C-alpha positions as CSV (number, residue, x, y, z in Angstrom):
1,X,-30.5,15.5,3.1
2,X,-26.8,14.7,3.9
3,X,-25.6,12.5,6.5
4,X,-24.3,14.1,9.5
5,X,-21.3,15.8,9.6
6,X,-19.6,16.5,12.7
7,X,-17.2,19.3,11.4
8,X,-20.4,21.4,10.6
9,X,-21.2,20.4,14.5
10,X,-17.4,21.3,15.3
11,X,-17.6,24.9,13.1
12,X,-21.2,25.3,14.9
13,X,-20.0,25.0,18.6
14,X,-20.7,21.5,19.7
15,X,-17.3,20.3,21.5
16,X,-16.4,17.1,19.9
17,X,-13.3,15.9,22.5
18,X,-11.7,13.3,20.3
19,X,-10.9,12.2,16.8
20,X,-12.9,9.2,17.6
21,X,-16.1,11.6,18.5
22,X,-15.8,12.5,15.5
23,X,-16.1,9.4,13.9
24,X,-18.3,7.8,15.9
25,X,-20.9,10.7,15.1
26,X,-20.6,10.5,10.9
27,X,-23.3,8.3,9.7
28,X,-22.9,7.1,6.2
29,X,-25.8,8.2,3.9
30,X,-29.0,6.3,3.1
31,X,-29.5,4.4,-0.6
32,X,-31.8,7.8,-1.0
33,X,-29.2,10.2,-0.5
34,X,-27.2,8.4,-2.1
35,X,-29.2,8.6,-5.3
36,X,-29.8,12.5,-4.3
37,X,-26.2,13.1,-4.1
38,X,-25.5,11.2,-7.8
39,X,-28.3,13.4,-9.2
40,X,-27.3,16.5,-8.3
41,X,-23.4,16.2,-7.7
42,X,-22.2,12.6,-9.5
43,X,-23.3,13.2,-13.1
44,X,-21.2,16.5,-13.0
45,X,-18.7,14.7,-11.7
46,X,-18.3,12.1,-14.5
47,X,-18.5,14.5,-17.3
48,X,-15.7,16.4,-15.5
49,X,-13.3,13.2,-15.4
50,X,-13.7,13.2,-18.9
51,X,-10.4,15.1,-19.0
52,X,-8.5,12.5,-16.9
53,X,-8.0,11.2,-21.0
54,X,-5.4,13.8,-21.1
55,X,-3.3,13.0,-17.9
56,X,-3.3,9.3,-19.1
57,X,-2.1,10.2,-22.0
58,X,0.6,12.4,-21.0
59,X,2.0,10.3,-18.2
60,X,2.3,7.8,-21.0
61,X,4.5,9.7,-22.8
62,X,6.4,10.6,-20.1
63,X,6.8,7.0,-18.6
64,X,8.1,6.4,-22.4
65,X,10.1,9.0,-22.2
66,X,11.3,9.2,-19.3
67,X,10.6,5.9,-17.5
68,X,8.5,7.8,-14.8
69,X,5.5,10.5,-15.0
70,X,5.6,13.4,-13.0
71,X,2.9,12.0,-10.7
72,X,5.1,8.7,-9.8
73,X,7.5,10.6,-8.1
74,X,4.7,12.0,-5.6
75,X,4.8,8.3,-4.0
76,X,8.3,7.3,-5.6
77,X,8.5,4.6,-3.1
78,X,5.3,2.9,-3.6
79,X,5.9,3.1,-7.6
80,X,9.6,1.7,-7.9
81,X,8.2,-1.1,-5.4
82,X,5.5,-2.1,-7.9
83,X,7.9,-1.6,-11.0
84,X,10.6,-3.7,-9.4
85,X,8.3,-6.2,-8.2
86,X,6.9,-6.9,-11.3
87,X,10.7,-6.9,-13.2
88,X,11.9,-9.4,-11.3
89,X,9.0,-11.4,-11.5
90,X,9.6,-11.5,-15.4
91,X,12.7,-12.1,-14.8
92,X,12.1,-14.8,-12.8
93,X,9.9,-16.4,-15.6
94,X,11.5,-15.9,-18.1
95,X,15.4,-16.9,-17.1
96,X,18.0,-17.8,-19.1
97,X,21.2,-17.4,-17.1
98,X,22.8,-16.7,-13.8
99,X,25.4,-14.7,-12.1
100,X,28.9,-17.0,-12.1
101,X,28.8,-16.9,-8.3
102,X,25.9,-19.2,-8.1
103,X,26.2,-22.8,-9.0
104,X,22.7,-23.0,-11.2
105,X,20.1,-21.7,-12.2
106,X,17.6,-23.7,-9.4
107,X,19.7,-20.9,-6.6
108,X,19.2,-17.8,-9.1
109,X,15.6,-18.4,-9.2
110,X,15.1,-19.3,-5.1
111,X,17.5,-15.8,-4.6
112,X,14.7,-14.2,-7.4
113,X,12.1,-15.8,-5.6
114,X,13.3,-13.9,-2.2
115,X,13.3,-10.9,-3.9
116,X,10.1,-11.2,-5.0
117,X,8.6,-11.6,-1.5
118,X,10.1,-8.7,-0.1
119,X,9.2,-6.4,-2.6
120,X,5.3,-8.2,-2.3
121,X,6.0,-7.3,1.7
122,X,7.0,-3.8,1.0
123,X,3.7,-3.2,-1.1
124,X,1.8,-4.6,1.7
125,X,3.7,-2.6,4.1
126,X,3.2,0.5,2.1
127,X,-0.7,-0.3,1.8
128,X,-1.1,-0.5,5.6
129,X,-2.0,-4.5,6.3
130,X,1.1,-5.4,7.4
131,X,3.4,-4.3,10.2
132,X,7.1,-4.4,10.3
133,X,9.4,-4.4,13.2
134,X,12.4,-2.1,12.6
135,X,15.7,-4.2,14.2
136,X,16.2,-2.1,16.8
137,X,13.3,-1.9,18.8
138,X,12.2,-6.0,17.7
139,X,12.0,-7.3,21.3
140,X,8.8,-8.9,23.4
141,X,7.4,-5.7,24.7
142,X,7.3,-3.8,21.8
143,X,5.9,-6.5,19.6
144,X,3.2,-7.2,22.4
145,X,2.4,-2.9,21.8
146,X,2.3,-3.8,17.8
147,X,0.1,-7.0,18.3
148,X,-2.0,-4.3,20.8
149,X,-2.5,-2.0,18.2
150,X,-3.0,-4.1,15.0
151,X,-6.1,-5.3,17.2
152,X,-7.2,-2.1,18.1
153,X,-7.4,-1.3,14.4
154,X,-9.2,-3.7,13.2
155,X,-11.7,-3.2,15.9
156,X,-12.0,0.3,15.0
157,X,-12.3,-1.0,11.4
158,X,-15.3,-3.4,12.0
159,X,-17.0,-1.0,14.1
160,X,-17.4,1.2,11.1
161,X,-18.3,-1.7,9.1
162,X,-15.0,-2.1,7.1
163,X,-14.5,-6.1,8.5
164,X,-12.6,-6.4,5.5
165,X,-9.2,-5.1,6.8
166,X,-6.7,-7.3,8.4
167,X,-3.7,-6.8,9.7
168,X,-0.7,-8.7,10.1
169,X,1.7,-8.3,12.2
170,X,5.2,-9.7,11.4
171,X,6.7,-11.9,12.7
172,X,10.5,-12.4,14.1
173,X,11.2,-14.6,11.2
174,X,9.0,-12.5,8.2
175,X,11.1,-10.0,9.5
176,X,14.6,-11.4,9.5
177,X,12.9,-12.8,5.5
178,X,12.1,-9.4,4.7
179,X,16.0,-8.1,5.9
180,X,17.5,-11.2,3.9
181,X,15.8,-10.2,0.7
182,X,16.7,-6.4,0.9
183,X,20.7,-7.7,1.6
184,X,19.9,-10.1,-2.1
185,X,18.1,-7.5,-3.3
186,X,21.4,-4.7,-2.5
187,X,24.0,-7.7,-2.8
188,X,22.8,-8.8,-6.9
189,X,21.4,-5.5,-7.9
190,X,23.8,-5.3,-10.9
191,X,23.2,-9.1,-12.0
192,X,19.6,-8.5,-12.6
193,X,19.4,-8.9,-15.7
194,X,18.9,-11.9,-18.6
């Protein structure tokens, strides 16, 4: 009563030559198979997840005591990017002063905007929606390869009914703006207070 499972086919001896073959053989369950799955397994999973409440409480206390939870360390780069993005946005919205080496509040606000944009890009890169090309590989040939890869990914997603996934290959200007934001973050790290 389940959809086809290419992994079972591989174990049973049928030869599938590539990952693409495996993905192409995978068919989603029909609506009545979904309903049956929920009757058979879903309710038990739902009941089992009631224990998750305790984990959320533990994470809340860990973040309160240490500033991070044990689970945050698993993806520390993403966790820190989200924290920095949120806190720098809050800082920009509630400005009361600026570093001494800047002329006025507007200059500081534009620097904070650059840092915010950079960390938004960090999260987009991490979520695999944006593609960044490192400076040492930044040339026309590599950029063309990246555009081709993005097009192939979108085509593959569309083939599987995941049309909402759009990839963005960062332009040279965006890459330079992104790197400038990292430089600003590094330069003004000790000034990120109000």
